[in-house]
FIVEX-730686 format. One line per 4 residues: number of its first residue (from 0); their letters; for each residue x negated, y, z of C-alpha. Coordinates in nm, 4 decimals. Layout:
NUM = a = X:Y:Z ~ ...
# end
This chain:
0 = xxxx = -2.6397:4.2147:-0.5985 ~ -2.8499:4.2723:-0.2895 ~ -3.2208:4.2058:-0.3321 ~ -3.4932:4.1766:-0.0727
4 = xxxx = -3.8543:4.2885:-0.0854 ~ -4.0950:4.0096:-0.0059 ~ -3.8258:3.7451:0.0251 ~ -4.0583:3.4797:-0.1127
8 = xxxx = -3.9181:3.1355:-0.1530 ~ -3.6161:3.2082:0.0629 ~ -3.4541:3.4309:-0.1997 ~ -3.4689:3.1489:-0.4494
12 = xxxx = -3.3137:2.9218:-0.1888 ~ -3.0056:3.1346:-0.1695 ~ -2.9859:3.2249:-0.5361 ~ -2.8724:2.8844:-0.6564
16 = xxxx = -2.5239:2.8927:-0.4998 ~ -2.4726:3.2383:-0.6451 ~ -2.5581:3.1174:-0.9935 ~ -2.3071:2.8349:-0.9704
20 = xxxx = -2.0350:3.0701:-0.8550 ~ -2.1163:3.3185:-1.1287 ~ -2.0887:3.0433:-1.3840 ~ -1.7416:2.9671:-1.2572
24 = xxxx = -1.6450:3.3320:-1.2823 ~ -1.7847:3.3648:-1.6319 ~ -1.5826:3.0645:-1.7416 ~ -1.2708:3.2369:-1.6205
28 = xxxx = -1.3509:3.5642:-1.7977 ~ -1.3893:3.3892:-2.1323 ~ -1.0168:3.3119:-2.1447 ~ -0.8725:3.4997:-2.4374
32 = xxxx = -0.5542:3.7045:-2.4388 ~ -0.3789:3.4437:-2.6473 ~ -0.4679:3.1712:-2.3993 ~ -0.3343:3.3880:-2.1156
36 = xxxx = -0.0046:3.4326:-2.3011 ~ 0.0184:3.0593:-2.3619 ~ -0.0507:2.9983:-1.9967 ~ 0.2272:3.2344:-1.8870
40 = xxxx = 0.4668:3.0757:-2.1342 ~ 0.3834:2.7281:-2.0088 ~ 0.4487:2.8258:-1.6505 ~ 0.7579:3.0414:-1.6797
44 = xxxx = 0.9006:2.9315:-2.0117 ~ 1.1310:3.2093:-2.1312 ~ 1.1874:3.3403:-1.7794 ~ 0.8788:3.5551:-1.7268
48 = xxxx = 0.8833:3.7274:-1.3878 ~ 0.8147:4.0643:-1.5455 ~ 1.1377:4.0485:-1.7466 ~ 1.3485:3.9952:-1.4321
52 = xxxx = 1.2061:4.2981:-1.2405 ~ 1.1757:4.1024:-0.9156 ~ 1.1199:4.2672:-0.5788 ~ 0.7668:4.1485:-0.4912
56 = xxxx = 0.7686:4.3455:-0.1674 ~ 1.0128:4.0977:-0.0247 ~ 0.8013:3.8201:-0.1661 ~ 0.4934:3.9479:0.0180
60 = xxxx = 0.6834:3.9331:0.3462 ~ 0.6773:3.5522:0.3241 ~ 0.3089:3.4510:0.3064 ~ 0.3781:3.0798:0.3160
64 = xxxx = 0.6128:3.1011:0.0192 ~ 0.3689:3.3183:-0.1684 ~ 0.0976:3.0584:-0.1282 ~ 0.3341:2.7853:-0.2476
68 = xxxx = 0.4286:2.9925:-0.5480 ~ 0.0694:3.0753:-0.6335 ~ -0.0433:2.7174:-0.6036 ~ 0.2497:2.6053:-0.8163
72 = xxxx = 0.1542:2.8554:-1.0836 ~ -0.1955:2.7162:-1.1027 ~ -0.0795:2.3550:-1.0923 ~ 0.1659:2.4018:-1.3724
76 = xxxx = -0.0853:2.6032:-1.5753 ~ -0.3533:2.3387:-1.5497 ~ -0.1043:2.0639:-1.6262 ~ 0.0278:2.2436:-1.9330
80 = xxxx = -0.3144:2.3195:-2.0739 ~ -0.4265:1.9578:-2.0299 ~ -0.1148:1.8310:-2.2016 ~ -0.1638:2.0674:-2.4929
84 = xxxx = -0.5184:1.9396:-2.5383 ~ -0.4397:1.5705:-2.5063 ~ -0.0968:1.5321:-2.6750 ~ -0.0567:1.5607:-3.0548
88 = xxxx = 0.2006:1.8172:-3.1747 ~ 0.4071:1.5486:-3.3540 ~ 0.4367:1.3294:-3.0453 ~ 0.7839:1.2443:-2.9312
92 = xxxx = 0.9081:1.4300:-2.6303 ~ 0.8723:1.2439:-2.3066 ~ 1.1552:1.1752:-2.0702 ~ 1.0072:1.4266:-1.8251
96 = xxxx = 1.0256:1.7100:-2.0802 ~ 1.3815:1.6170:-2.1715 ~ 1.4782:1.6498:-1.8096 ~ 1.3040:1.9886:-1.7912
100 = xxxx = 1.4973:2.1123:-2.0967 ~ 1.8243:2.0130:-1.9363 ~ 1.7342:2.2309:-1.6349 ~ 1.6508:1.9445:-1.3995
104 = xxxx = 1.3079:2.0565:-1.2819 ~ 1.0792:1.8367:-1.0740 ~ 0.9717:1.9208:-0.7220 ~ 0.7048:2.1760:-0.8164
108 = xxxx = 0.9441:2.3800:-1.0301 ~ 1.2067:2.3460:-0.7633 ~ 0.9724:2.5186:-0.5211 ~ 0.9332:2.8036:-0.7667
112 = xxxx = 1.3092:2.8314:-0.8012 ~ 1.3440:2.8471:-0.4237 ~ 1.0958:3.1343:-0.4050 ~ 1.2133:3.3357:-0.7059
116 = xxxx = 1.5706:3.3927:-0.5879 ~ 1.4376:3.5079:-0.2526 ~ 1.2402:3.7783:-0.4262 ~ 1.5488:3.9786:-0.5114
120 = xxxx = 1.5911:4.2097:-0.8059 ~ 1.3542:4.4916:-0.6978 ~ 1.0980:4.6350:-0.9408 ~ 0.7386:4.5157:-0.9530
124 = xxxx = 0.4309:4.5966:-1.1568 ~ 0.2230:4.3592:-1.3631 ~ -0.0894:4.4597:-1.1690 ~ 0.0560:4.3404:-0.8394
128 = xxxx = 0.1276:4.0006:-0.9935 ~ -0.2258:3.9771:-1.1259 ~ -0.3674:4.0697:-0.7854 ~ -0.1718:3.7911:-0.6197
132 = xxxx = -0.2774:3.5297:-0.8731 ~ -0.6383:3.6504:-0.8775 ~ -0.6846:3.5618:-0.5109 ~ -0.6735:3.1912:-0.5949
136 = xxxx = -0.7922:3.2022:-0.9555 ~ -1.1459:3.0907:-1.0478 ~ -1.2383:3.4501:-1.1229 ~ -1.1136:3.5767:-0.7888
140 = xxxx = -1.2721:3.2951:-0.5958 ~ -1.6050:3.3565:-0.7654 ~ -1.5934:3.7280:-0.6916 ~ -1.4938:3.6678:-0.3310
144 = xxxx = -1.7665:3.4091:-0.2763 ~ -2.0259:3.6513:-0.4124 ~ -1.9019:3.9183:-0.1742 ~ -1.9285:3.6795:0.1189
148 = xxxx = -2.2778:3.5721:0.0120 ~ -2.3916:3.9327:-0.0261 ~ -2.2641:4.0116:0.3213 ~ -2.4426:3.7108:0.4726
152 = xxxx = -2.7613:3.7972:0.2870 ~ -2.7430:4.1556:0.4138 ~ -2.7140:4.0281:0.7700 ~ -2.9968:3.7844:0.7132
156 = xxxx = -3.2173:4.0584:0.5695 ~ -3.1523:4.2715:0.8740 ~ -3.2441:3.9866:1.1059 ~ -3.5698:3.9130:0.9295
160 = xxxx = -3.6502:4.2847:0.8863 ~ -3.7705:4.2234:0.5343 ~ -3.5582:4.4694:0.3404 ~ -3.4499:4.8300:0.3507
164 = xxxx = -3.0981:4.7338:0.4531 ~ -3.0133:4.8684:0.7984 ~ -2.8384:4.6679:1.0640 ~ -2.4741:4.7560:1.1137
168 = xxxx = -2.3497:4.4891:1.3506 ~ -2.5953:4.3452:1.6020 ~ -2.3331:4.1200:1.7551 ~ -2.2683:3.9444:1.4254
172 = xxxx = -2.6412:3.9129:1.3682 ~ -2.6912:3.7382:1.7005 ~ -2.3898:3.5181:1.6294 ~ -2.5428:3.4213:1.2956
176 = xxxx = -2.8513:3.2965:1.4753 ~ -2.6650:3.1098:1.7474 ~ -2.4252:2.9319:1.5151 ~ -2.6915:2.7920:1.2867
180 = xxxx = -2.7180:3.0684:1.0304 ~ -2.9848:3.0744:0.7616 ~ -3.2380:3.2391:0.9920 ~ -3.2414:2.9475:1.2363
184 = xxxx = -3.4645:2.7199:1.0311 ~ -3.7338:2.9881:1.0193 ~ -3.7225:3.0872:1.3868 ~ -4.0413:3.0360:1.5916
188 = xxxx = -4.0224:3.0315:1.9733 ~ -4.1796:3.3463:2.1094 ~ -4.2044:3.5198:1.7723 ~ -3.9650:3.7962:1.8707
192 = xxxx = -4.1878:3.8762:2.1703 ~ -4.5124:3.8727:1.9708 ~ -4.6582:4.1732:1.7929 ~ -4.9239:4.0999:1.5313
196 = xxxx = -5.1649:4.3578:1.3941 ~ -5.2560:4.2835:1.0320 ~ -5.5827:4.4475:0.9307 ~ -5.6046:4.4721:0.5533
200 = xxxx = -5.2289:4.4460:0.5091 ~ -5.2494:4.5596:0.1453 ~ -5.5095:4.3001:0.0451 ~ -5.4289:3.9925:-0.1624
204 = xxxx = -5.3830:3.7741:0.1443 ~ -5.2611:4.0484:0.3776 ~ -4.9509:4.1349:0.1735 ~ -4.8317:3.7746:0.1912
208 = xxxx = -4.9196:3.7451:0.5601 ~ -4.7029:4.0463:0.6426 ~ -4.3961:3.9027:0.4708 ~ -4.4409:3.5568:0.6178
212 = xxxx = -4.4657:3.7078:0.9654 ~ -4.1508:3.9134:0.9178 ~ -3.9542:3.6170:0.7855 ~ -4.0405:3.4317:1.1053
216 = xxxx = -3.9273:3.7108:1.3338 ~ -4.2581:3.8689:1.4402 ~ -4.3065:4.2383:1.5015 ~ -4.5747:4.3526:1.2586
220 = xxxx = -4.8117:4.6481:1.2636 ~ -5.0228:4.7184:0.9570 ~ -5.3553:4.9018:0.9734 ~ -5.4222:5.0916:0.6502
224 = xxxx = -5.6966:5.3308:0.5591 ~ -5.4654:5.5593:0.3602 ~ -5.0972:5.6134:0.4355 ~ -5.0107:5.7472:0.0910
228 = xxxx = -4.6667:5.6836:-0.0531 ~ -4.7998:5.4195:-0.2924 ~ -4.9591:5.2264:-0.0059 ~ -4.6556:5.2484:0.2237
232 = xxxx = -4.4218:5.1269:-0.0496 ~ -4.6281:4.8096:-0.0815 ~ -4.5090:4.7053:0.2661 ~ -4.1586:4.6408:0.4038
236 = xxxx = -4.0111:4.9419:0.5788 ~ -3.9713:4.7480:0.9030 ~ -4.3508:4.7265:0.9307 ~ -4.5093:4.9910:1.1530
240 = xxxx = -4.7844:5.1444:0.9409 ~ -5.0816:5.2818:1.1365 ~ -5.3522:5.4868:0.9689 ~ -5.7047:5.4008:1.0784
244 = xxxx = -6.0492:5.2890:0.9714 ~ -6.2150:4.9757:1.1078 ~ -6.5457:5.1625:1.0896 ~ -6.4190:5.4348:1.3263
248 = xxxx = -6.3454:5.2956:1.6768 ~ -6.1596:5.6098:1.7835 ~ -5.8868:5.5442:1.5226 ~ -5.8137:5.1909:1.6447
252 = xxxx = -5.6710:5.2601:1.9909 ~ -5.3259:5.3395:1.8538 ~ -5.3338:5.0380:1.6229 ~ -5.3894:4.7773:1.8964
256 = xxxx = -5.1396:4.9204:2.1446 ~ -4.8646:4.6682:2.2112 ~ -5.0308:4.3982:1.9999 ~ -5.0751:4.0413:2.1203
260 = xxxx = -5.2637:3.8994:1.8222 ~ -5.4703:4.0189:1.5262 ~ -5.5040:3.8785:1.1733 ~ -5.8068:4.0309:1.0010
264 = xxxx = -5.7754:4.0121:0.6206 ~ -5.9801:4.3212:0.5336 ~ -6.2801:4.2931:0.3058 ~ -6.5258:4.5428:0.1622
268 = xxxx = -6.4293:4.6903:-0.1722 ~ -6.7874:4.6998:-0.2989 ~ -7.1100:4.5056:-0.2551 ~ -7.2942:4.8047:-0.1133
272 = xxxx = -7.4682:4.7005:0.2068 ~ -7.3290:4.9934:0.4014 ~ -6.9720:4.9138:0.2987 ~ -7.0163:4.5440:0.3803
276 = xxxx = -7.1515:4.6191:0.7276 ~ -6.8776:4.8726:0.7984 ~ -6.5885:4.6369:0.7146 ~ -6.7063:4.2763:0.7491
280 = xxxx = -6.9527:4.3235:1.0353 ~ -6.8878:4.6281:1.2540 ~ -6.5194:4.6318:1.1601 ~ -6.4655:4.2951:1.3318
284 = xxxx = -6.6557:4.4144:1.6385 ~ -6.4585:4.7389:1.6630 ~ -6.1209:4.5631:1.6409 ~ -6.2148:4.2974:1.8981
288 = xxxx = -6.3478:4.5603:2.1383 ~ -6.0371:4.7749:2.0975 ~ -5.8144:4.4741:2.1717 ~ -6.0244:4.3785:2.4750
292 = xxxx = -6.0139:4.7342:2.6086 ~ -5.6366:4.7421:2.5682 ~ -5.5967:4.4105:2.7529 ~ -5.8205:4.5322:3.0348
296 = xxxx = -5.6225:4.8534:3.0607 ~ -5.2971:4.6592:3.0968 ~ -5.4536:4.4353:3.3604 ~ -5.5732:4.7338:3.5624
300 = xxxx = -5.2251:4.8843:3.5591 ~ -5.1005:4.5576:3.7065 ~ -5.3758:4.5626:3.9705 ~ -5.5337:4.2532:3.8174
304 = xxxx = -5.7799:4.1399:3.5538 ~ -5.7170:4.0507:3.1932 ~ -5.7022:3.6792:3.1216 ~ -5.8914:3.7485:2.7996
308 = xxxx = -6.1876:3.9149:2.9730 ~ -6.5198:3.7439:3.0296 ~ -6.6427:3.6737:3.3820 ~ -6.9806:3.8310:3.4569
312 = xxxx = -7.2214:3.5794:3.6149 ~ -7.5440:3.7812:3.5899 ~ -7.6351:4.1106:3.4265 ~ -8.0035:4.1975:3.4071
316 = xxxx = -8.0001:4.5792:3.4061 ~ -8.2226:4.6414:3.7081 ~ -8.4948:4.4737:3.9086 ~ -8.2417:4.3777:4.1757
320 = xxxx = -8.0758:4.1457:3.9243 ~ -8.3754:3.9110:3.9532 ~ -8.2980:3.8323:4.3160 ~ -8.1960:3.4719:4.3768
324 = xxxx = -8.3596:3.3325:4.0609 ~ -8.6228:3.0672:4.1280 ~ -8.8961:2.9272:3.8995 ~ -8.9733:2.5547:3.9243
328 = xxxx = -9.2124:2.3190:3.7464 ~ -9.1962:1.9478:3.6801 ~ -9.2817:1.6574:3.4517 ~ -9.0929:1.3569:3.3216
332 = xxxx = -9.3948:1.1247:3.3772 ~ -9.4882:1.0733:3.7400 ~ -9.7841:0.8353:3.7035 ~ -10.1651:0.8344:3.6990
336 = xxxx = -10.1888:0.8146:3.3203 ~ -9.9899:1.1359:3.2776 ~ -10.2481:1.3205:3.4904 ~ -10.5089:1.2750:3.2177
340 = xxxx = -10.2951:1.4858:2.9817 ~ -10.2231:1.7583:3.2368 ~ -10.3235:2.0729:3.0540 ~ -10.1512:2.3003:3.3001
344 = xxxx = -9.8365:2.5121:3.2992 ~ -9.7368:2.8545:3.4238 ~ -9.4403:3.0912:3.4072 ~ -9.3108:3.4204:3.5452
348 = xxxx = -8.9831:3.6118:3.5608 ~ -9.0246:3.9877:3.5771 ~ -8.8530:4.3157:3.4995 ~ -9.0687:4.5080:3.2520
352 = xxxx = -9.1230:4.8805:3.2167 ~ -8.9025:4.8739:2.9057 ~ -8.6092:4.7694:3.1252 ~ -8.5911:4.4034:3.0215
356 = xxxx = -8.5811:4.0863:3.2321 ~ -8.8363:3.8511:3.0716 ~ -8.8848:3.4812:3.1504 ~ -9.2095:3.3680:2.9861
360 = xxxx = -9.4911:3.1149:3.0194 ~ -9.6529:2.8054:2.8686 ~ -9.6450:2.4267:2.9170 ~ -9.9517:2.2234:2.8085
364 = xxxx = -9.8767:1.9227:3.0308 ~ -9.7468:1.6100:2.8652 ~ -9.3773:1.5708:2.9531 ~ -9.3856:1.8916:3.1542
368 = xxxx = -9.1149:2.1552:3.1838 ~ -9.0493:2.4908:3.3513 ~ -8.7061:2.6035:3.4626 ~ -8.5335:2.9124:3.5982
372 = xxxx = -8.2534:2.8363:3.8437 ~ -8.0021:3.0198:4.0637 ~ -7.7032:2.9333:4.2792 ~ -7.3949:3.1027:4.1441
376 = xxxx = -7.2203:3.3705:4.3447 ~ -6.8801:3.4249:4.1860 ~ -6.6328:3.6959:4.2898 ~ -6.3736:3.5999:4.5481
380 = xxxx = -6.0879:3.4054:4.3913 ~ -6.2769:3.3312:4.0674 ~ -6.3632:2.9761:3.9681 ~ -6.5088:2.8478:3.6436
384 = xxxx = -6.2204:2.6096:3.5819 ~ -6.0281:2.9105:3.4477 ~ -6.2942:2.9493:3.1785 ~ -6.4010:2.7303:2.8907
388 = xxxx = -6.7703:2.8018:2.8500 ~ -7.0725:3.0274:2.9019 ~ -7.2205:3.2877:2.6692 ~ -7.5847:3.3977:2.6916
392 = xxxx = -7.7062:3.7269:2.5492 ~ -8.0770:3.6654:2.5036 ~ -8.3794:3.7548:2.2929 ~ -8.7306:3.6230:2.2474
396 = xxxx = -8.9403:3.4133:2.0137 ~ -8.6712:3.1684:1.8996 ~ -8.7317:2.8678:2.1242 ~ -8.4736:2.6063:2.2210
400 = xxxx = -8.3732:2.5506:2.5856 ~ -8.1772:2.3114:2.8020 ~ -7.8917:2.4530:3.0114 ~ -7.8286:2.2464:3.3259
404 = xxxx = -7.5211:2.2811:3.5478 ~ -7.5136:2.1258:3.8921 ~ -7.1661:2.0415:4.0178 ~ -7.0404:1.8949:4.3435
408 = xxxx = -6.9029:1.9820:4.6871 ~ -7.1002:2.2569:4.8602 ~ -7.0577:2.0841:5.1969 ~ -7.2628:1.7858:5.0782
412 = xxxx = -7.5228:1.8787:4.8162 ~ -7.6372:1.5178:4.7939 ~ -7.3163:1.4389:4.6056 ~ -7.3972:1.6845:4.3263
416 = xxxx = -7.4128:1.5695:3.9639 ~ -7.6268:1.7125:3.6828 ~ -7.4917:1.8021:3.3368 ~ -7.6941:1.9379:3.0430
420 = xxxx = -7.6505:2.0992:2.6996 ~ -7.9119:2.2152:2.4486 ~ -7.9136:2.5601:2.2877 ~ -8.1249:2.7292:2.0209
424 = xxxx = -8.2137:3.0978:2.0037 ~ -8.3380:3.3258:1.7278 ~ -8.6266:3.5659:1.6971 ~ -8.4861:3.8888:1.8340
428 = xxxx = -8.1554:3.9196:2.0194 ~ -7.8636:3.6814:1.9779 ~ -7.5623:3.5503:2.1684 ~ -7.5268:3.1799:2.2303
432 = xxxx = -7.1907:3.0311:2.3230 ~ -7.1929:2.7023:2.5155 ~ -6.8537:2.5413:2.5917 ~ -6.8168:2.3283:2.9031
436 = xxxx = -6.7008:2.0429:2.6812 ~ -7.0513:2.0169:2.5297 ~ -7.2181:1.9412:2.8672 ~ -7.3063:1.5740:2.9153
440 = xxxx = -7.3889:1.3999:3.2442 ~ -7.7553:1.3189:3.3018 ~ -7.6398:0.9868:3.4458 ~ -7.4052:0.8275:3.1894
444 = xxxx = -7.2036:0.6683:3.4704 ~ -7.1055:1.0058:3.6176 ~ -6.7638:1.1548:3.5357 ~ -6.7199:1.4449:3.2934
448 = xxxx = -6.7991:1.7957:3.4101 ~ -6.5470:1.9691:3.6345 ~ -6.6144:2.3463:3.6037 ~ -6.4412:2.4057:3.9365
452 = xxxx = -6.7300:2.2318:4.1210 ~ -7.0214:2.4071:3.9416 ~ -7.2499:2.5850:4.1883 ~ -7.5954:2.6072:4.0235
456 = xxxx = -7.7167:2.7231:3.6804 ~ -8.0583:2.6315:3.5393 ~ -8.2420:2.7310:3.2188 ~ -8.5198:2.4822:3.1300
460 = xxxx = -8.7977:2.5049:2.8714 ~ -8.9808:2.1915:2.7525 ~ -9.2275:2.1668:2.4627 ~ -9.0733:1.8553:2.3126
464 = xxxx = -8.8104:1.8950:2.0384 ~ -8.9317:2.2442:1.9565 ~ -8.9152:2.3369:1.5889 ~ -9.1100:2.6028:1.4016
468 = xxxx = -8.9240:2.9285:1.3560 ~ -8.8352:3.0201:0.9996 ~ -9.0116:3.3281:0.8733 ~ -9.3626:3.4700:0.8458
472 = xxxx = -9.4243:3.4471:1.2214 ~ -9.3371:3.0781:1.2451 ~ -9.6831:2.9404:1.1736 ~ -9.8591:3.1821:1.4101
476 = xxxx = -9.6703:3.0784:1.7215 ~ -9.7647:2.8049:1.9645 ~ -9.4598:2.5842:2.0259 ~ -9.5795:2.5240:2.3844
480 = xxxx = -9.5342:2.8896:2.4855 ~ -9.2048:3.0696:2.5260 ~ -9.0527:3.4091:2.5941 ~ -8.6889:3.4563:2.6867
484 = xxxx = -8.5404:3.8040:2.7369 ~ -8.2142:3.7896:2.9362 ~ -7.9463:4.0554:2.8929 ~ -7.6416:3.8934:3.0557
488 = xxxx = -7.4698:3.5622:3.1297 ~ -7.0899:3.5485:3.1211 ~ -6.8125:3.2912:3.1333 ~ -6.5653:3.2811:2.8455
492 = xxxx = -6.1917:3.2709:2.9278 ~ -5.9798:2.9743:2.8338 ~ -5.6392:2.9680:2.6667 ~ -5.4035:2.7645:2.4508
496 = xxxx = -5.3513:2.9958:2.1553 ~ -5.5554:3.1992:1.9148 ~ -5.5857:3.5737:1.9738 ~ -5.7817:3.6748:1.6643
500 = xxxx = -5.7683:3.5177:1.3154 ~ -6.0458:3.6143:1.0761 ~ -6.0288:3.5426:0.7025 ~ -6.3894:3.5027:0.5907
504 = xxxx = -6.5289:3.3245:0.2822 ~ -6.7548:3.0349:0.1817 ~ -6.9507:3.2339:-0.0752 ~ -6.8241:3.0190:-0.3610
508 = xxxx = -6.7047:3.2254:-0.6539 ~ -6.9155:3.5318:-0.5645 ~ -7.1717:3.6581:-0.8107 ~ -7.5172:3.5181:-0.7277
512 = xxxx = -7.6765:3.8640:-0.7154 ~ -7.4484:3.9779:-0.4317 ~ -7.3650:3.6465:-0.2604 ~ -7.6460:3.6624:-0.0049
516 = xxxx = -7.5641:4.0107:0.1232 ~ -7.1900:3.9344:0.1360 ~ -7.2436:3.6147:0.3361 ~ -7.4856:3.7923:0.5700
520 = xxxx = -7.2231:4.0516:0.6618 ~ -6.9472:3.7894:0.6891 ~ -7.1513:3.5656:0.9197 ~ -7.2489:3.8594:1.1384
524 = xxxx = -6.8800:3.9405:1.1844 ~ -6.8056:3.5774:1.2682 ~ -7.0786:3.5708:1.5342 ~ -6.9432:3.8893:1.6914
528 = xxxx = -6.5983:3.7357:1.7127 ~ -6.7232:3.4117:1.8689 ~ -6.8937:3.5872:2.1587 ~ -6.6124:3.8364:2.2174
532 = xxxx = -6.4276:3.6112:2.4610 ~ -6.1099:3.6151:2.2530 ~ -5.9601:3.2918:2.1283 ~ -6.0472:3.2889:1.7597
536 = xxxx = -5.9782:3.1055:1.4360 ~ -6.2166:3.1647:1.1455 ~ -6.0837:3.0599:0.8041 ~ -6.3297:3.0292:0.5167
540 = xxxx = -6.1272:2.9740:0.1993 ~ -6.2661:2.8911:-0.1408 ~ -6.2205:3.1343:-0.4305 ~ -5.8751:3.2915:-0.3998
544 = xxxx = -5.6237:3.2180:-0.6747 ~ -5.2925:3.3843:-0.7632 ~ -5.0726:3.0733:-0.7500 ~ -4.7584:2.9725:-0.5590
548 = xxxx = -4.8305:2.8163:-0.2237 ~ -4.7333:2.4727:-0.1009 ~ -4.7821:2.3055:-0.4393 ~ -5.1101:2.1186:-0.3884
552 = xxxx = -5.2739:1.9267:-0.1051 ~ -5.5458:2.0983:0.0999 ~ -5.8880:1.9910:0.2251 ~ -6.0109:2.1135:0.5662
556 = xxxx = -6.3822:2.0712:0.6351 ~ -6.6865:2.2098:0.8189 ~ -7.0363:2.2432:0.6789 ~ -6.9873:2.4589:0.3683
560 = xxxx = -6.9371:2.1596:0.1384 ~ -6.6142:2.2468:-0.0438 ~ -6.6246:2.3565:-0.4069 ~ -6.2684:2.4399:-0.5152
564 = xxxx = -6.0389:2.7417:-0.4872 ~ -5.7128:2.7940:-0.3016 ~ -5.3959:2.9990:-0.3383 ~ -5.3644:3.3270:-0.1477
568 = xxxx = -5.0209:3.2109:-0.0302 ~ -5.1680:2.8943:0.1235 ~ -5.4331:3.0956:0.3086 ~ -5.1610:3.3273:0.4411
572 = xxxx = -4.9557:3.0290:0.5567 ~ -5.2563:2.8878:0.7449 ~ -5.3046:3.2241:0.9175 ~ -4.9442:3.2325:1.0364
576 = xxxx = -4.9412:2.8700:1.1529 ~ -5.2666:2.9157:1.3453 ~ -5.1123:3.1828:1.5694 ~ -4.9517:2.9267:1.8037
580 = xxxx = -5.1500:2.6116:1.7238 ~ -5.3727:2.5052:2.0141 ~ -5.5906:2.2929:1.7844 ~ -5.6870:2.6062:1.5885
584 = xxxx = -5.8286:2.7928:1.8899 ~ -6.2051:2.8535:1.8766 ~ -6.2562:2.6732:1.5468 ~ -6.4200:2.7711:1.2209
588 = xxxx = -6.3413:2.5722:0.9081 ~ -6.3467:2.5753:0.5285 ~ -6.0337:2.5088:0.3239 ~ -5.9623:2.4554:-0.0456
592 = xxxx = -5.7466:2.2526:-0.2824 ~ -5.7842:1.8759:-0.2932 ~ -6.0424:1.7526:-0.5409 ~ -6.2313:1.4381:-0.6347
596 = xxxx = -6.6062:1.4475:-0.5839 ~ -6.8290:1.3726:-0.8785 ~ -6.9799:1.0219:-0.8967 ~ -7.2917:1.0023:-0.6860
600 = xxxx = -7.2021:1.3157:-0.4838 ~ -6.9535:1.1648:-0.2423 ~ -7.1011:1.3030:0.0789 ~ -6.7995:1.2373:0.2947
604 = xxxx = -6.4456:1.1074:0.2864 ~ -6.1866:1.3656:0.1855 ~ -5.8581:1.3694:0.3735 ~ -5.5978:1.5905:0.2085
608 = xxxx = -5.2990:1.7456:0.3839 ~ -4.9887:1.8473:0.1934 ~ -4.8627:2.1893:0.3118 ~ -4.5062:2.0747:0.3703
612 = xxxx = -4.2805:2.3289:0.5409 ~ -4.0913:2.0491:0.7167 ~ -4.3882:1.9692:0.9408 ~ -4.6975:2.1384:1.0763
616 = xxxx = -4.9796:2.0080:0.8605 ~ -5.2344:2.2274:1.0397 ~ -5.2392:2.0299:1.3668 ~ -5.3565:1.6944:1.2227
620 = xxxx = -5.5929:1.8737:0.9859 ~ -5.7749:2.0681:1.2595 ~ -5.7580:1.8141:1.5421 ~ -6.0541:1.6215:1.3977
624 = xxxx = -6.2740:1.9320:1.3592 ~ -6.5225:2.0548:1.6196 ~ -6.4775:2.3610:1.8370 ~ -6.7182:2.6540:1.8635
628 = x = -6.8916:2.5740:1.5376
# end
């Protein structure tokens, strides 16, 4: 019996036919010696073939007659046994039996008589007779069917690369796929040309992810910290095991070579702050940077630029970077009454001695605002329609700003339209990602934003809608003053599929004394991934459970409101399905088992999705969720 490591539910799918066949074979083996003798006597009567020393070599030269003879043997045997069971011993002989005793055999026996004389009088062994009969007996058929199944399973295992069995016939393997073999229902278009790096391949979720990927035809590389024998044996031999540490960037170059996508399942083994930052925070950054560097290297070899690289709009590393930026002032109230509340406003944009570009000032005028604006100068051949948003790397005192894009034909600036989106910053440095889809027209009658026509970028500060900053410095700051330190502004590339899948957590199920530090490291890693430029999917499952997958409906939500756990197998299945699902790109979401909210705590309507393998449940589940959360 050929077994497969990590076969999952597919091994059970193919085991059932084997059990039925084995049952048939076992039934045949339970025939006793006495029953076999009775069977021979019923078929041959007193003329047993062994007593006539027939020449079975001549018999084998006529395959058609052999088949007729064998089938007649079985027919007569079954008929005799049934008659012995059904007819009482004292029953009067039927007319058919009287004819048989007189030597007038029916058609079946006549066929045997036609074959037996043709066999001659040559010698034959009992074993050769048994071999001939065994080919069509229940025992022989069961053994042969098991051999055929084992051969098919060996081919299937070689195709899926999930076992230690080596391929011996590539042509038959390809034929098995083309003619609707068992691998066809698991095939995913493009899987054979996709290499996935699984980080944390020996974790609870990672082990299942690896096997699901291999069953679907992906090429899998596993990044492990130790390549000991015990660790390697936990993974299928077809997996390329790469030794490396997510905390050491120099060890990751080999791991990402040739990879198209990454599934990050690694998690810190302890709650020590240093270990959490190394794995959940810096580990995500190091892997994303290594993948970006590899993509850029490939693009340079092709004399081009990586489609996953960000487009630099402005980088404030010198005083020359301030050229072209213009400061403007204004107010929303252009009347005489507003002049009474004019407390003044002022702003400046300068490059400090510390090497930072700082936009700062104050607005005491009612309805007033100050903005920093520049006409974009993109490289030749680059347009923003190839990108999906803008990322700002900024610092300061945590104020909120309005980003305004002006779009229209350059030949006629009067036809330009204004589009705006609001962003919030933090005290200190942060990266803010603003997708083009979040920009709304200032005039509701204008069409949606076309990134191809964008020609001017503006950053506006206005005192209204400002909120106090959390922390000890919040009460000491005047909400009418601002300070914005600019590091760079880049455009994020677009795409249809996810490049990086991160398995994070919701914090539920973690001990209260270590929950805060774990979530802090997890969220820092998520933020690094969002501003990397890669297409991402961030999965935040509830407490992981060791249960079979696909048994219970799932809830997908945003807002950290779920309260139940989820199977590791279901999380792994979501990771694999998200690789080619366009609705999963640039989304973060929570997932857990379906549950009923307690009375009085129904905050929202729950929509459960059954993880049925016959359809892709992930697309309808994620299509209603927001991007770039």
